[in-house]
Each structure stands twice: as structure tokens, then as C-alpha cells.
C-alpha positions in Angstrom: 110.9 102.8 84.8 109.0 100.7 87.2 106.0 101.4 89.5 105.0 99.7 92.7 101.7 100.7 94.4 101.0 99.5 97.9 97.2 99.7 98.3 97.3 99.0 102.0 99.2 102.2 102.7 98.3 104.2 99.5 101.9 104.7 98.5 103.3 104.8 95.0 107.0 104.0 94.5 108.5 105.0 91.2 112.0 103.8 90.1 113.4 105.8 87.2 116.6 103.8 87.2 117.1 100.2 88.2 120.6 100.5 89.6 122.1 103.4 91.5 125.0 104.1 93.8 124.6 105.7 97.3 121.5 108.0 97.4 120.2 110.9 99.3 116.5 110.9 100.3 114.9 114.3 100.3 111.3 115.0 101.4 109.7 117.7 99.3 107.1 120.4 100.3 104.4 118.3 98.6 105.3 115.3 100.9 107.0 113.2 98.2 110.3 111.5 99.0 112.9 111.8 96.2 115.8 109.4 95.8 118.8 111.2 94.4 122.1 109.5 93.5 124.9 111.3 95.3 127.6 110.8 92.7 125.6 112.1 89.7 122.9 114.2 91.4 120.4 112.3 89.3 116.8 111.6 90.3 116.6 107.8 90.7 113.1 107.4 92.2 110.2 109.0 94.0 107.8 107.8 96.7 104.4 109.4 96.8 102.4 108.9 100.0 98.6 109.1 99.9 98.8 108.8 96.1 95.2 107.7 95.3 93.7 110.1 97.9 95.6 113.0 96.3 94.8 111.8 92.8 91.0 111.6 93.6 90.7 114.9 95.4 92.9 116.8 93.0 95.7 117.6 95.4 98.4 115.6 93.7 101.0 118.3 92.9 104.7 117.6 92.4 106.5 120.6 91.0 109.8 119.0 91.9 109.3 116.4 89.2 108.4 119.0 86.6 111.9 120.4 86.9 113.6 117.1 86.2 114.1 115.2 82.9 111.0 113.0 82.8 110.2 110.6 80.0 107.5 112.0 77.7 105.2 109.0 78.5 105.6 109.3 82.3 101.9 110.1 83.1 100.6 107.5 80.6 102.7 104.9 82.4 101.5 106.0 85.8 97.9 105.9 84.8 98.2 102.6 82.9 99.1 100.9 86.1 95.6 101.6 87.5 95.9 99.8 90.8 93.0 101.9 92.0 
């Protein structure tokens, strides 16, 4: 899993898998963009716009990720990046 935070645009990109085949990009109700591999229907990555703003004001909600198979240390890895 890799993280890339762009502080100029306040966007967090998360890659769950390094390699993937053709993907669908789906915008969720929370505004995140999910990258889903077509052949396996596997969540490959997520892009979260306004990440720090949402984190600071408490509006960071992503129920779509709660229904996927996430590593147990996902939030620790996100917070350990601390670009903010």
C-alpha cells in the first residue's frame, strides 16, 4: 500500500495494489474516487479530495471503504504519513 499526498491540491491518493489491469473509476457519494480493477472487481486505489480539510473539520467519511477488505493497519499507515 502506498500513499501520495498533494499538499497544493489537498488530495490523498492511496494505492492498495501496485499493479492492476484495466480499471473503472467510480465517484462515491462522499466525493472519493475509487479505482476498481475490471477483471477482478477488486478495489485497487482511492483518491480523496480535500483530505486535510475533511480530516480537520471531522467530515472525512468513507463508508465505501468500510465495506471492502482493508488491511488492519490502514488508518495507522494513513496517519503515519502526516503530510499535514
